[in-house]
N, C-alpha and C positions, 0 to 999 in steps of 0.2 A: 171302327177299331183299327189301330195301327200295329203292324208287326214290324220288327226290326230284324233284317236279314243280312248276314255277312256277305259282302260283295267281293272283296279282294284284300290282299295285304296292302298296307300303306305304301310299301316300297314299289308296288306295281304301278302306281300313279306318279310319274315323273313330271316335274314342272314343265309345262309346255310340250310334253311328249305325247306318245301314243295313248289313246283312250283304252279303257276296259269296257267292252261291250257286254250287254246282257239283255235278256228278253223280259218283257212285261206284257200284261193284258191291259189295254187302255181302250175304253169305249167298246168293250166286247171283242176286240180283235188283238191278235198278237203283234207286238211292235218291238223293234230294236230300240235300245236305249244305250247311252254311253256315259262314262264318268271320266273326268279329266282333273288335273291339278293345276290351279292358277293362283298365283300369289300365296302359295303355301297351303291353300285350302282345297279340299275335294268338292267338285260340283258335278251334277248329273242332269241329263236332259233326255227327252225322247229324241231319237235320231229321225227327226221329221222337220223339214224346213217349213216355216210358216207361210212361205210364198205358195208353194205347191207341196202337198204332203208326200214328199219322197225323201229317201235317205240322203244325208248330206256329205258323207265322207267320200273323198276322191280316191282314196286307197283304203283298204280295211284299217279302221281305227285311227285314221289321220283326219283331224278336224281343225287344227291350228294353222294359221297362216305362217309364213316364213319368220315373222317377228315373234311369234308365240303370244301375241296380244289379242287375237281375234279368232273366233270359231267361224269357219266359212262353209257355205253351201257350195259344193264343187260344181253344181249344175248351173246355178243362176247368179252366183257371186254375192248372195246376201251375207252380211257380216254381223255377228252376234257377240255381245259381251260375254266372256267366259264366266264371270262371277254372277251375272243376273239372267242371262239368256235374252236380254233386250236387243232388239234389232237396231243397229247403228248405221246401216247403209245397205244399198242394193234393194232389190225387190223383196218385200216381205209384208206380211199382214199380222203384225204383232210380234211377240217374242216366242222363244222356245218354251216348251212345257218342262218346267223344272221338277226334279225329283229330289226330295229331301235326303241328305246324307249326314252321317256323323262319323267321327273317327276317334277311336280310343284303343289303347293297348296294341298299336301296330296293325289294326284292322279297320277298313272302311266298311260301314254298314249303310244300307238304304232302308228307308222307312216307307212301308206300303200305306195306302189309304183306300178309301172306297173307290177312287178313280183309277188307281194304279195297283195292280196285283201281280205277284210273282207267277211265273209259269210253273204249273205243277208237272213234275216228271214222273 
């Protein structure tokens, strides 16, 4: 079963700008995730490099390179496509774990599934 959860206001995701971070349960453990805007669309992924399972941002909520065209792992330099999470360079073992998002009426929502669940507060 899929639940749809409000994540943030659309205006919180600026093209190539800072991410909005949130927590999910993935594989039975709490993980950070992040949402960004690229080419006008919101995209979200687990904050976990596919090379070594560690958080990727070099400063809180900063994932884009200077050109705003790639998501970078600050530790090992892996470069990922912002729209698909596919690895395009550097050390990596596959792509990022994508989280389904939708956007309507000025709000970005994320869609849970059996593999990604929201953190209960």
